[in-house]
ZAMI-559386 format. One line per field, with one value per atom (N, C-alpha, C, CB): residue in three letters; residue number from 1; x, y, z; atom name. Coordinates in steps of 0.2 Angstrom, whole numbers, m for minus. Glycine has a CB too. Layout:
ZAMI-559386
aa	(ALA  ...)
i	(NUM  ...)
x	(X  ...)
y	(Y  ...)
z	(Z  ...)
at	(CA  ...)
***
This chain:
ZAMI-559386
aa	(MET  MET  MET  MET  TYR  TYR  TYR  TYR  LYS  LYS  LYS  LYS  VAL  VAL  VAL  VAL  PHE  PHE  PHE  PHE  VAL  VAL  VAL  VAL  ASP  ASP  ASP  ASP  ASN  ASN  ASN  ASN  ILE  ILE  ILE  ILE  SER  SER  SER  SER  ILE  ILE  ILE  ILE  TYR  TYR  TYR  TYR  PHE  PHE  PHE  PHE  GLN  GLN  GLN  GLN  LYS  LYS  LYS  LYS  ASP  ASP  ASP  ASP  ILE  ILE  ILE  ILE  PHE  PHE  PHE  PHE  PHE  PHE  PHE  PHE  LYS  LYS  LYS  LYS  SER  SER  SER  SER  ASN  ASN  ASN  ASN  ILE  ILE  ILE  ILE  SER  SER  SER  SER  GLN  GLN  GLN  GLN  ASP  ASP  ASP  ASP  PHE  PHE  PHE  PHE  PHE  PHE  PHE  PHE  PRO  PRO  PRO  PRO  SER  SER  SER  SER  ILE  ILE  ILE  ILE  SER  SER  SER  SER  THR  THR  THR  THR  ASN  ASN  ASN  ASN  LYS  LYS  LYS  LYS  TYR  TYR  TYR  TYR  ASN  ASN  ASN  ASN  TYR  TYR  TYR  TYR  PHE  PHE  PHE  PHE  LEU  LEU  LEU  LEU  LYS  LYS  LYS  LYS  GLU  GLU  GLU  GLU  ILE  ILE  ILE  ILE  GLY  GLY  GLY  GLY  ARG  ARG  ARG  ARG  ILE  ILE  ILE  ILE  LYS  LYS  LYS  LYS  VAL  VAL  VAL  VAL  LYS  LYS  LYS  LYS  GLU  GLU  GLU  GLU  GLN  GLN  GLN  GLN  ILE  ILE  ILE  ILE  PHE  PHE  PHE  PHE  VAL  VAL  VAL  VAL  GLN  GLN  GLN  GLN  SER  SER  SER  SER  THR  THR  THR  THR  ASP  ASP  ASP  ASP  PRO  PRO  PRO  PRO  MET  MET  MET  MET  ALA  ALA  ALA  ALA  GLN  GLN  GLN  GLN  ILE  ILE  ILE  ILE  LEU  LEU  LEU  LEU  THR  THR  THR  THR  LEU  LEU  LEU  LEU  PHE  PHE  PHE  PHE  GLY  GLY  GLY  GLY  ASN  ASN  ASN  ASN  PHE  PHE  PHE  PHE  THR  THR  THR  THR  TRP  TRP  TRP  TRP  ILE  ILE  ILE  ILE  GLU  GLU  GLU  GLU  ALA  ALA  ALA  ALA  ALA  ALA  ALA  ALA  GLY  GLY  GLY  GLY  GLY  GLY  GLY  GLY  ILE  ILE  ILE  ILE  VAL  VAL  VAL  VAL  GLN  GLN  GLN  GLN  ASN  ASN  ASN  ASN  LYS  LYS  LYS  LYS  GLU  GLU  GLU  GLU  SER  SER  SER  SER  LYS  LYS  LYS  LYS  LYS  LYS  LYS  LYS  GLY  GLY  GLY  GLY  LEU  LEU  LEU  LEU  PHE  PHE  PHE  PHE  ILE  ILE  ILE  ILE  PHE  PHE  PHE  PHE  ARG  ARG  ARG  ARG  ASN  ASN  ASN  ASN  GLY  GLY  GLY  GLY  LEU  LEU  LEU  LEU  TRP  TRP  TRP  TRP  ASP  ASP  ASP  ASP  ILE  ILE  ILE  ILE  PRO  PRO  PRO  PRO  LYS  LYS  LYS  LYS  GLY  GLY  GLY  GLY  LYS  LYS  LYS  LYS  ILE  ILE  ILE  ILE  GLU  GLU  GLU  GLU  GLU  GLU  GLU  GLU  GLY  GLY  GLY  GLY  GLU  GLU  GLU  GLU  ASN  ASN  ASN  ASN  PRO  PRO  PRO  PRO  ARG  ARG  ARG  ARG  GLU  GLU  GLU  GLU  GLY  GLY  GLY  GLY  ALA  ALA  ALA  ALA  ILE  ILE  ILE  ILE  ARG  ARG  ARG  ARG  GLU  GLU  GLU  GLU  ILE  ILE  ILE  ILE  GLN  GLN  GLN  GLN  GLU  GLU  GLU  GLU  GLU  GLU  GLU  GLU  CYS  CYS  CYS  CYS  GLY  GLY  GLY  GLY  LEU  LEU  LEU  LEU  LYS  LYS  LYS  LYS  ASP  ASP  ASP  ASP  LEU  LEU  LEU  LEU  THR  THR  THR  THR  ILE  ILE  ILE  ILE  THR  THR  THR  THR  GLY  GLY  GLY  GLY  GLU  GLU  GLU  GLU  LEU  LEU  LEU  LEU  SER  SER  SER  SER  PRO  PRO  PRO  PRO  THR  THR  THR  THR  TYR  TYR  TYR  TYR  HIS  HIS  HIS  HIS  ILE  ILE  ILE  ILE  TYR  TYR  TYR  TYR  PHE  PHE  PHE  PHE  ALA  ALA  ALA  ALA  TYR  TYR  TYR  TYR  GLY  GLY  GLY  GLY  LYS  LYS  LYS  LYS  HIS  HIS  HIS  HIS  PHE  PHE  PHE  PHE  ILE  ILE  ILE  ILE  LYS  LYS  LYS  LYS  LYS  LYS  LYS  LYS  THR  THR  THR  THR  HIS  HIS  HIS  HIS  TRP  TRP  TRP  TRP  PHE  PHE  PHE  PHE  THR  THR  THR  THR  LEU  LEU  LEU  LEU  GLU  GLU  GLU  GLU  THR  THR  THR  THR  ASN  ASN  ASN  ASN  ASP  ASP  ASP  ASP  VAL  VAL  VAL  VAL  ASN  ASN  ASN  ASN  VAL  VAL  VAL  VAL  GLU  GLU  GLU  GLU  PRO  PRO  PRO  PRO  GLN  GLN  GLN  GLN  THR  THR  THR  THR  GLU  GLU  GLU  GLU  GLU  GLU  GLU  GLU  GLY  GLY  GLY  GLY  ILE  ILE  ILE  ILE  THR  THR  THR  THR  GLU  GLU  GLU  GLU  VAL  VAL  VAL  VAL  LYS  LYS  LYS  LYS  TRP  TRP  TRP  TRP  PHE  PHE  PHE  PHE  ASP  ASP  ASP  ASP  PHE  PHE  PHE  PHE  ASP  ASP  ASP  ASP  ASP  ASP  ASP  ASP  LEU  LEU  LEU  LEU  ALA  ALA  ALA  ALA  ALA  ALA  ALA  ALA  VAL  VAL  VAL  VAL  LYS  LYS  LYS  LYS  ALA  ALA  ALA  ALA  ASN  ASN  ASN  ASN  THR  THR  THR  THR  PHE  PHE  PHE  PHE  ALA  ALA  ALA  ALA  SER  SER  SER  SER  ILE  ILE  ILE  ILE  LEU  LEU  LEU  LEU  GLU  GLU  GLU  GLU  VAL  VAL  VAL  VAL  LEU  LEU  LEU  LEU  GLU  GLU  GLU  GLU  GLU  GLU  GLU  GLU  TRP  TRP  TRP  TRP  LEU  LEU  LEU  LEU  ARG  ARG  ARG  ARG  LEU  LEU  LEU  LEU  HIS  HIS  HIS  HIS  SER  SER  SER  SER  ALA  ALA  ALA  ALA  THR  THR  THR  THR  LEU  LEU  LEU  LEU  ASP  ASP  ASP  ASP)
i	(1  1  1  1  2  2  2  2  3  3  3  3  4  4  4  4  5  5  5  5  6  6  6  6  7  7  7  7  8  8  8  8  9  9  9  9  10  10  10  10  11  11  11  11  12  12  12  12  13  13  13  13  14  14  14  14  15  15  15  15  16  16  16  16  17  17  17  17  18  18  18  18  19  19  19  19  20  20  20  20  21  21  21  21  22  22  22  22  23  23  23  23  24  24  24  24  25  25  25  25  26  26  26  26  27  27  27  27  28  28  28  28  29  29  29  29  30  30  30  30  31  31  31  31  32  32  32  32  33  33  33  33  34  34  34  34  35  35  35  35  36  36  36  36  37  37  37  37  38  38  38  38  39  39  39  39  40  40  40  40  41  41  41  41  42  42  42  42  43  43  43  43  44  44  44  44  45  45  45  45  46  46  46  46  47  47  47  47  48  48  48  48  49  49  49  49  50  50  50  50  51  51  51  51  52  52  52  52  53  53  53  53  54  54  54  54  55  55  55  55  56  56  56  56  57  57  57  57  58  58  58  58  59  59  59  59  60  60  60  60  61  61  61  61  62  62  62  62  63  63  63  63  64  64  64  64  65  65  65  65  66  66  66  66  67  67  67  67  68  68  68  68  69  69  69  69  70  70  70  70  71  71  71  71  72  72  72  72  73  73  73  73  74  74  74  74  75  75  75  75  76  76  76  76  77  77  77  77  78  78  78  78  79  79  79  79  80  80  80  80  81  81  81  81  82  82  82  82  83  83  83  83  84  84  84  84  85  85  85  85  86  86  86  86  87  87  87  87  88  88  88  88  89  89  89  89  90  90  90  90  91  91  91  91  92  92  92  92  93  93  93  93  94  94  94  94  95  95  95  95  96  96  96  96  97  97  97  97  98  98  98  98  99  99  99  99  100  100  100  100  101  101  101  101  102  102  102  102  103  103  103  103  104  104  104  104  105  105  105  105  106  106  106  106  107  107  107  107  108  108  108  108  109  109  109  109  110  110  110  110  111  111  111  111  112  112  112  112  113  113  113  113  114  114  114  114  115  115  115  115  116  116  116  116  117  117  117  117  118  118  118  118  119  119  119  119  120  120  120  120  121  121  121  121  122  122  122  122  123  123  123  123  124  124  124  124  125  125  125  125  126  126  126  126  127  127  127  127  128  128  128  128  129  129  129  129  130  130  130  130  131  131  131  131  132  132  132  132  133  133  133  133  134  134  134  134  135  135  135  135  136  136  136  136  137  137  137  137  138  138  138  138  139  139  139  139  140  140  140  140  141  141  141  141  142  142  142  142  143  143  143  143  144  144  144  144  145  145  145  145  146  146  146  146  147  147  147  147  148  148  148  148  149  149  149  149  150  150  150  150  151  151  151  151  152  152  152  152  153  153  153  153  154  154  154  154  155  155  155  155  156  156  156  156  157  157  157  157  158  158  158  158  159  159  159  159  160  160  160  160  161  161  161  161  162  162  162  162  163  163  163  163  164  164  164  164  165  165  165  165  166  166  166  166  167  167  167  167  168  168  168  168  169  169  169  169  170  170  170  170  171  171  171  171  172  172  172  172  173  173  173  173  174  174  174  174  175  175  175  175  176  176  176  176  177  177  177  177  178  178  178  178  179  179  179  179  180  180  180  180  181  181  181  181  182  182  182  182  183  183  183  183  184  184  184  184  185  185  185  185  186  186  186  186  187  187  187  187  188  188  188  188  189  189  189  189  190  190  190  190  191  191  191  191  192  192  192  192  193  193  193  193  194  194  194  194  195  195  195  195  196  196  196  196  197  197  197  197  198  198  198  198  199  199  199  199  200  200  200  200  201  201  201  201  202  202  202  202  203  203  203  203  204  204  204  204  205  205  205  205  206  206  206  206  207  207  207  207  208  208  208  208  209  209  209  209)
x	(m72  m79  m82  m83  m87  m91  m98  m90  m102  m109  m112  m110  m117  m121  m128  m121  m131  m137  m142  m138  m147  m153  m159  m154  m161  m166  m162  m173  m166  m163  m160  m168  m160  m157  m150  m162  m146  m139  m137  m135  m133  m130  m123  m132  m120  m113  m109  m112  m104  m100  m93  m99  m92  m86  m81  m89  m75  m70  m69  m63  m69  m68  m66  m75  m63  m60  m65  m55  m71  m77  m82  m79  m86  m92  m98  m93  m101  m107  m112  m105  m118  m123  m130  m124  m133  m140  m145  m142  m143  m147  m148  m144  m154  m155  m151  m163  m149  m144  m147  m142  m154  m157  m155  m165  m152  m149  m142  m151  m138  m131  m130  m127  m125  m120  m122  m114  m126  m128  m136  m126  m138  m145  m148  m147  m153  m156  m161  m161  m161  m165  m172  m163  m174  m181  m183  m182  m178  m179  m178  m175  m177  m176  m181  m175  m187  m193  m193  m199  m191  m191  m185  m190  m180  m174  m175  m168  m179  m181  m185  m185  m190  m194  m190  m199  m185  m180  m176  m175  m173  m169  m173  m164  m179  m184  m186  m190  m187  m189  m183  m191  m177  m171  m170  m165  m170  m169  m173  m170  m179  m183  m180  m190  m176  m173  m166  m175  m162  m155  m151  m152  m145  m141  m140  m134  m140  m139  m132  m144  m129  m122  m120  m118  m115  m112  m104  m113  m102  m95  m91  m94  m85  m81  m74  m84  m70  m63  m61  m59  m65  m64  m71  m62  m73  m79  m81  m80  m76  m78  m79  m72  m75  m77  m84  m71  m86  m92  m98  m93  m97  m102  m102  m99  m97  m97  m100  m90  m99  m102  m110  m99  m112  m119  m123  m119  m120  m124  m121  m124  m119  m116  m121  m112  m127  m132  m135  m138  m132  m134  m129  m135  m132  m127  m123  m132  m117  m112  m111  m105  m113  m111  m108  m118  m104  m101  m103  m93  m104  m106  m101  m113  m101  m97  m100  m90  m99  m102  m98  m109  m101  m98  m101  m91  m99  m101  m97  m102  m100  m96  m97  m99  m91  m91  m89  m86  m93  m91  m85  m97  m80  m74  m75  m69  m79  m80  m85  m83  m91  m96  m95  m103  m92  m90  m97  m88  m102  m108  m107  m114  m111  m111  m117  m111  m116  m121  m125  m118  m132  m136  m142  m139  m144  m149  m156  m147  m161  m168  m170  m173  m170  m172  m177  m165  m183  m188  m191  m186  m191  m194  m189  m199  m183  m178  m172  m176  m169  m162  m157  m160  m152  m147  m141  m150  m136  m129  m128  m123  m126  m126  m121  m123  m123  m119  m122  m119  m119  m121  m117  m123  m119  m115  m109  m120  m104  m97  m98  m91  m96  m96  m90  m97  m91  m85  m79  m87  m73  m67  m66  m68  m71  m70  m67  m76  m63  m61  m66  m54  m66  m71  m71  m70  m65  m64  m67  m57  m66  m69  m76  m66  m79  m86  m89  m87  m86  m89  m90  m85  m85  m85  m90  m78  m90  m95  m102  m94  m103  m110  m112  m111  m108  m110  m111  m104  m106  m107  m114  m102  m116  m122  m128  m123  m128  m134  m135  m133  m130  m130  m129  m125  m126  m125  m118  m131  m114  m108  m102  m105  m97  m92  m85  m92  m84  m78  m78  m76  m75  m75  m68  m80  m65  m59  m60  m54  m58  m58  m53  m57  m55  m50  m49  m53  m53  m52  m57  m53  m56  m61  m64  m57  m71  m74  m75  m81  m78  m78  m84  m80  m82  m87  m93  m84  m99  m105  m107  m111  m111  m113  m121  m109  m124  m131  m135  m134  m139  m143  m150  m144  m152  m159  m161  m159  m168  m171  m174  m176  m172  m174  m174  m170  m179  m179  m179  m172  m182  m183  m176  m185  m171  m165  m163  m159  m159  m156  m149  m157  m148  m141  m138  m142  m131  m127  m122  m123  m123  m119  m114  m124  m108  m103  m103  m96  m103  m103  m96  m109  m92  m86  m88  m80  m86  m88  m82  m92  m82  m77  m79  m74  m74  m76  m73  m72  m77  m75  m76  m79  m73  m74  m75  m68  m78  m79  m79  m86  m78  m79  m86  m74  m90  m96  m101  m98  m106  m112  m118  m112  m119  m126  m126  m126  m132  m133  m139  m133  m140  m146  m148  m145  m154  m155  m156  m161  m154  m155  m162  m149  m167  m174  m175  m179  m172  m173  m171  m170  m167  m165  m169  m157  m175  m179  m177  m179  m172  m169  m173  m162  m176  m181  m177  m187  m172  m169  m162  m173  m157  m150  m149  m145  m147  m147  m140  m153  m138  m132  m134  m128  m131  m133  m127  m135  m128  m123  m122  m125  m116  m114  m119  m107  m121  m126  m133  m124  m135  m142  m144  m143  m142  m143  m148  m137  m152  m158  m163  m161  m164  m169  m167  m171  m160  m157  m157  m150  m155  m154  m161  m151  m166  m173  m176  m177  m173  m177  m172  m181  m168  m163  m163  m157  m159  m157  m152  m155  m153  m148  m141  m149  m140  m133  m130  m133  m135  m133  m131  m138  m135  m134  m127  m140  m125  m118  m113  m117  m114  m109  m109  m110  m114  m115  m112  m122  m113  m110  m102  m113  m100  m92  m90  m90  m93  m91  m91  m96  m96  m97  m91  m104  m90  m84  m77  m84  m76  m70  m70  m69  m76  m76  m75  m83  m77  m76  m69  m81  m66  m59  m54  m57  m56  m52  m53  m54  m58  m59  m56  m66  m54  m51  m43  m51)
y	(95  96  89  100  87  81  83  77  78  79  73  79  74  69  69  70  63  63  61  58  65  63  62  68  56  54  57  57  61  64  71  64  73  80  80  83  85  85  90  87  88  93  93  91  99  100  102  106  98  99  102  93  109  112  114  118  115  117  125  114  127  134  135  138  141  142  144  148  146  147  142  154  140  136  140  133  138  141  136  147  137  132  136  126  134  137  132  138  126  122  125  115  124  127  124  125  128  126  121  132  120  115  108  115  107  100  99  99  104  103  103  110  100  97  90  95  86  80  79  74  77  76  70  75  72  66  63  69  56  52  53  44  56  58  64  59  68  74  73  79  66  65  68  58  67  69  77  66  80  87  89  90  86  87  87  83  81  81  87  74  89  95  101  96  102  107  108  107  102  103  103  97  100  101  108  97  112  119  123  121  122  125  124  123  118  116  120  109  122  126  133  128  136  142  142  147  137  138  131  143  131  125  124  125  118  117  115  110  119  118  118  124  115  116  117  109  122  124  123  131  120  119  118  113  118  117  109  118  105  98  95  94  95  93  86  94  81  74  73  69  76  76  79  79  84  87  82  94  79  74  68  70  66  60  63  58  69  72  73  79  76  78  72  82  66  60  55  57  57  53  48  57  49  45  40  49  40  35  30  39  24  18  19  12  18  19  12  21  12  5  7  2  2  3  m2  3  1  m4  m3  m2  m7  m6  m9  m10  m6  m8  m5  m7  m5  m2  m3  m4  1  1  m4  8  m9  m14  m13  m21  m13  m12  m18  m6  m20  m26  m24  m28  m29  m27  m26  m33  m30  m30  m25  m37  m25  m20  m13  m23  m13  m7  m4  m1  m8  m6  m6  m10  m2  m2  m6  5  m9  m13  m9  m19  m9  m6  m11  0  m10  m15  m11  m19  m14  m11  m14  m12  m10  m13  m8  m13  m12  m8  m2  m6  m3  3  8  6  7  13  9  17  13  10  12  14  7  7  4  3  5  2  m4  7  m10  m15  m14  m21  m15  m13  m17  m6  m17  m20  m19  m27  m21  m20  m24  m22  m22  m25  m30  m20  m36  m41  m41  m48  m44  m44  m47  m47  m45  m48  m46  m55  m42  m40  m33  m41  m32  m25  m22  m24  m16  m13  m17  m6  m18  m21  m28  m21  m32  m39  m38  m42  m34  m33  m31  m28  m26  m24  m30  m19  m34  m39  m45  m43  m46  m51  m49  m53  m43  m40  m40  m33  m38  m37  m44  m34  m49  m56  m59  m60  m57  m60  m57  m59  m50  m46  m47  m39  m48  m48  m55  m43  m60  m66  m67  m69  m62  m62  m66  m55  m69  m72  m69  m79  m67  m64  m56  m65  m54  m47  m44  m45  m39  m36  m28  m37  m26  m19  m15  m18  m10  m6  1  m5  3  10  11  15  17  19  26  21  26  32  35  31  41  45  41  52  40  37  42  35  39  43  42  41  46  46  47  51  43  43  41  37  46  45  42  52  37  34  31  29  29  26  19  30  14  7  2  5  m3  m8  m5  m12  1  4  7  m2  8  11  17  6  22  27  25  34  26  24  30  18  30  34  29  39  29  24  27  19  24  26  20  27  22  17  19  17  13  14  12  9  15  14  13  20  8  6  5  m1  6  4  m3  9  m7  m14  m16  m19  m21  m24  m32  m22  m34  m41  m44  m43  m50  m53  m56  m59  m57  m60  m56  m61  m59  m55  m57  m57  m63  m66  m63  m73  m61  m59  m62  m51  m61  m64  m60  m72  m57  m53  m57  m49  m54  m58  m55  m56  m59  m57  m56  m61  m60  m60  m53  m65  m49  m43  m37  m42  m39  m34  m32  m28  m35  m34  m38  m35  m34  m37  m37  m34  m33  m33  m31  m28  m34  m32  m31  m37  m25  m23  m19  m18  m21  m17  m11  m22  m5  1  4  6  7  10  17  12  20  26  32  28  32  37  35  39  30  28  27  22  32  31  36  33  39  44  40  46  34  31  30  24  28  28  34  25  39  46  49  51  47  50  46  50  40  36  33  31  37  34  39  33  37  41  47  37  52  58  55  63  51  49  44  45  40  36  40  31  45  49  53  55  54  57  53  60  46  41  40  35  40  39  44  38  51  56  56  63  54  54  49  52  43  38  40  31  44  46  51  49  55  60  57  65  51  48  44  42  42  39  44  36  50  55  57  61  57  59  54  60  48  43  43  36  47  48  54  48  58  65  63  70)
z	(m338  m337  m337  m342  m333  m333  m334  m326  m337  m338  m335  m346  m331  m328  m330  m320  m332  m335  m330  m341  m329  m324  m329  m318  m330  m335  m342  m334  m345  m351  m350  m357  m344  m342  m341  m337  m343  m342  m337  m349  m332  m328  m329  m320  m330  m332  m325  m337  m324  m318  m321  m314  m319  m322  m317  m326  m319  m314  m314  m317  m308  m307  m300  m307  m298  m292  m286  m292  m289  m284  m285  m285  m280  m281  m283  m274  m288  m290  m294  m295  m293  m296  m297  m292  m302  m303  m300  m310  m297  m293  m286  m293  m283  m277  m271  m275  m267  m261  m257  m257  m257  m253  m255  m254  m260  m262  m261  m270  m258  m256  m249  m259  m246  m250  m254  m246  m251  m254  m255  m250  m260  m261  m257  m269  m253  m249  m254  m243  m253  m258  m257  m257  m251  m249  m253  m242  m256  m260  m267  m257  m269  m276  m281  m277  m279  m284  m284  m282  m279  m279  m283  m271  m283  m287  m294  m285  m296  m303  m305  m304  m301  m303  m304  m298  m299  m299  m306  m293  m308  m314  m320  m314  m320  m325  m326  m324  m321  m321  m324  m314  m321  m324  m331  m320  m333  m340  m345  m341  m343  m348  m350  m344  m345  m347  m348  m341  m345  m346  m345  m341  m346  m345  m337  m349  m335  m328  m326  m326  m321  m320  m313  m324  m311  m305  m306  m300  m303  m303  m297  m306  m297  m291  m293  m287  m288  m289  m291  m282  m289  m291  m293  m285  m299  m302  m300  m309  m301  m299  m292  m301  m288  m280  m279  m276  m283  m282  m284  m286  m289  m291  m286  m298  m283  m278  m272  m277  m270  m264  m265  m262  m271  m272  m272  m278  m275  m275  m271  m283  m265  m260  m257  m255  m257  m254  m259  m251  m265  m270  m271  m277  m273  m274  m280  m274  m280  m285  m289  m283  m295  m299  m305  m301  m308  m315  m320  m313  m326  m331  m337  m334  m342  m348  m354  m347  m360  m366  m372  m366  m378  m383  m390  m384  m395  m402  m406  m405  m408  m412  m420  m411  m423  m430  m434  m432  m439  m443  m447  m447  m447  m451  m459  m450  m461  m469  m471  m471  m468  m470  m467  m468  m462  m458  m455  m463  m454  m451  m443  m453  m440  m433  m430  m430  m424  m421  m415  m418  m415  m410  m408  m413  m402  m400  m399  m394  m399  m398  m391  m403  m386  m379  m376  m375  m374  m371  m374  m364  m381  m385  m387  m381  m386  m388  m391  m382  m395  m398  m392  m404  m392  m387  m389  m380  m385  m386  m381  m386  m383  m379  m373  m382  m367  m361  m355  m360  m349  m343  m338  m345  m332  m326  m326  m320  m323  m323  m317  m322  m318  m312  m308  m315  m302  m297  m300  m291  m300  m303  m310  m302  m313  m320  m320  m324  m326  m327  m332  m329  m334  m339  m346  m339  m348  m355  m355  m357  m350  m349  m349  m343  m345  m344  m350  m338  m354  m360  m365  m363  m366  m371  m369  m371  m362  m360  m361  m352  m359  m360  m367  m357  m372  m379  m382  m383  m380  m382  m380  m379  m373  m371  m374  m363  m375  m377  m385  m375  m388  m396  m399  m399  m395  m398  m402  m402  m401  m404  m400  m405  m404  m401  m402  m404  m408  m410  m409  m417  m404  m402  m400  m396  m403  m401  m400  m407  m394  m393  m396  m385  m400  m404  m401  m411  m396  m393  m388  m399  m385  m379  m381  m373  m379  m379  m372  m382  m372  m365  m361  m366  m354  m350  m349  m343  m347  m346  m339  m351  m336  m329  m329  m324  m326  m326  m319  m331  m317  m311  m312  m307  m309  m310  m303  m316  m303  m298  m301  m295  m297  m300  m294  m306  m294  m289  m282  m290  m281  m274  m272  m270  m276  m274  m279  m274  m277  m281  m283  m277  m289  m292  m295  m296  m295  m299  m303  m296  m310  m314  m318  m318  m318  m323  m328  m319  m334  m339  m344  m344  m344  m348  m355  m345  m360  m367  m371  m370  m376  m380  m387  m378  m392  m399  m400  m404  m404  m405  m412  m400  m414  m421  m421  m426  m426  m426  m433  m423  m434  m441  m441  m442  m436  m435  m439  m428  m442  m445  m442  m453  m440  m437  m430  m438  m428  m421  m418  m421  m412  m409  m402  m407  m402  m396  m390  m397  m384  m378  m375  m372  m377  m375  m368  m379  m364  m357  m354  m353  m357  m355  m358  m357  m361  m365  m372  m360  m374  m381  m386  m382  m391  m396  m403  m396  m404  m410  m410  m415  m414  m414  m422  m411  m423  m430  m432  m432  m438  m441  m445  m446  m443  m447  m451  m442  m457  m460  m456  m467  m457  m454  m456  m456  m462  m465  m464  m472  m460  m460  m452  m464  m448  m441  m438  m437  m443  m441  m436  m447  m437  m433  m426  m436  m425  m419  m415  m420  m419  m415  m413  m420  m417  m415  m409  m421  m407  m402  m398  m406  m394  m389  m383  m393  m379  m373  m374  m367  m371  m372  m371  m367  m366  m364  m370  m358  m373  m378  m385  m380  m386  m391  m391  m392  m385  m384  m386  m377  m384  m386  m393  m382  m396  m404  m407  m406  m405  m409  m408  m406  m402  m402  m407  m395  m407  m411  m419  m411  m421  m427  m429  m429  m424  m425  m426  m419  m422  m423  m430  m418  m432  m439  m444  m440  m444  m449  m449  m447  m443  m443  m446  m435  m446  m450  m457  m447  m460  m467  m470  m468  m465  m467  m470  m462)
at	(N  CA  C  CB  N  CA  C  CB  N  CA  C  CB  N  CA  C  CB  N  CA  C  CB  N  CA  C  CB  N  CA  C  CB  N  CA  C  CB  N  CA  C  CB  N  CA  C  CB  N  CA  C  CB  N  CA  C  CB  N  CA  C  CB  N  CA  C  CB  N  CA  C  CB  N  CA  C  CB  N  CA  C  CB  N  CA  C  CB  N  CA  C  CB  N  CA  C  CB  N  CA  C  CB  N  CA  C  CB  N  CA  C  CB  N  CA  C  CB  N  CA  C  CB  N  CA  C  CB  N  CA  C  CB  N  CA  C  CB  N  CA  C  CB  N  CA  C  CB  N  CA  C  CB  N  CA  C  CB  N  CA  C  CB  N  CA  C  CB  N  CA  C  CB  N  CA  C  CB  N  CA  C  CB  N  CA  C  CB  N  CA  C  CB  N  CA  C  CB  N  CA  C  CB  N  CA  C  CB  N  CA  C  CB  N  CA  C  CB  N  CA  C  CB  N  CA  C  CB  N  CA  C  CB  N  CA  C  CB  N  CA  C  CB  N  CA  C  CB  N  CA  C  CB  N  CA  C  CB  N  CA  C  CB  N  CA  C  CB  N  CA  C  CB  N  CA  C  CB  N  CA  C  CB  N  CA  C  CB  N  CA  C  CB  N  CA  C  CB  N  CA  C  CB  N  CA  C  CB  N  CA  C  CB  N  CA  C  CB  N  CA  C  CB  N  CA  C  CB  N  CA  C  CB  N  CA  C  CB  N  CA  C  CB  N  CA  C  CB  N  CA  C  CB  N  CA  C  CB  N  CA  C  CB  N  CA  C  CB  N  CA  C  CB  N  CA  C  CB  N  CA  C  CB  N  CA  C  CB  N  CA  C  CB  N  CA  C  CB  N  CA  C  CB  N  CA  C  CB  N  CA  C  CB  N  CA  C  CB  N  CA  C  CB  N  CA  C  CB  N  CA  C  CB  N  CA  C  CB  N  CA  C  CB  N  CA  C  CB  N  CA  C  CB  N  CA  C  CB  N  CA  C  CB  N  CA  C  CB  N  CA  C  CB  N  CA  C  CB  N  CA  C  CB  N  CA  C  CB  N  CA  C  CB  N  CA  C  CB  N  CA  C  CB  N  CA  C  CB  N  CA  C  CB  N  CA  C  CB  N  CA  C  CB  N  CA  C  CB  N  CA  C  CB  N  CA  C  CB  N  CA  C  CB  N  CA  C  CB  N  CA  C  CB  N  CA  C  CB  N  CA  C  CB  N  CA  C  CB  N  CA  C  CB  N  CA  C  CB  N  CA  C  CB  N  CA  C  CB  N  CA  C  CB  N  CA  C  CB  N  CA  C  CB  N  CA  C  CB  N  CA  C  CB  N  CA  C  CB  N  CA  C  CB  N  CA  C  CB  N  CA  C  CB  N  CA  C  CB  N  CA  C  CB  N  CA  C  CB  N  CA  C  CB  N  CA  C  CB  N  CA  C  CB  N  CA  C  CB  N  CA  C  CB  N  CA  C  CB  N  CA  C  CB  N  CA  C  CB  N  CA  C  CB  N  CA  C  CB  N  CA  C  CB  N  CA  C  CB  N  CA  C  CB  N  CA  C  CB  N  CA  C  CB  N  CA  C  CB  N  CA  C  CB  N  CA  C  CB  N  CA  C  CB  N  CA  C  CB  N  CA  C  CB  N  CA  C  CB  N  CA  C  CB  N  CA  C  CB  N  CA  C  CB  N  CA  C  CB  N  CA  C  CB  N  CA  C  CB  N  CA  C  CB  N  CA  C  CB  N  CA  C  CB  N  CA  C  CB  N  CA  C  CB  N  CA  C  CB  N  CA  C  CB  N  CA  C  CB  N  CA  C  CB  N  CA  C  CB  N  CA  C  CB  N  CA  C  CB  N  CA  C  CB  N  CA  C  CB  N  CA  C  CB  N  CA  C  CB  N  CA  C  CB  N  CA  C  CB  N  CA  C  CB  N  CA  C  CB  N  CA  C  CB  N  CA  C  CB  N  CA  C  CB  N  CA  C  CB  N  CA  C  CB  N  CA  C  CB  N  CA  C  CB  N  CA  C  CB  N  CA  C  CB  N  CA  C  CB  N  CA  C  CB  N  CA  C  CB  N  CA  C  CB  N  CA  C  CB  N  CA  C  CB  N  CA  C  CB  N  CA  C  CB  N  CA  C  CB  N  CA  C  CB  N  CA  C  CB  N  CA  C  CB  N  CA  C  CB  N  CA  C  CB  N  CA  C  CB  N  CA  C  CB  N  CA  C  CB  N  CA  C  CB  N  CA  C  CB  N  CA  C  CB  N  CA  C  CB  N  CA  C  CB)
***
């Protein structure tokens, strides 16, 4: 199963031998960018009553077809943990708590892109990737274009303590949080970021068992 976020609304793409969806057939096989605002209204209406789903024999192929008129981009980032304090690092960007991330540049792989973006956005130097988290998929409209973005997520660790926000990217604060003190982040973040955070917390809990 894959989950695609459109703003803060989740669409579940599930594997099945038959095609089925509670999204109007007007938006299949591919959503026209001219109908994007109608699509937003459609999924907003469905969300009030039920979970939004698309079933098909190949869920990823279905995602690529449905959003085939959108520009595909890939990003990378992750949650950094301080080796000594065990605190996790989050950023405050454009009024919401977020996880440092950014678009992968030409010639980079996701791991390289994640490290570079976190270094730039948080002012860190010493970073080591320790694991991977599930990727997220996000649909949005910006700069006059429609995008579908896949973000690769990692867990990382550092010996660094001092941080500095990359203000030109809209980041006003970079802050270390204890595992049991993340209520402020959870209450004011994107649905996709909350999913990454929850997976990270589950992994942390598993290491304590």
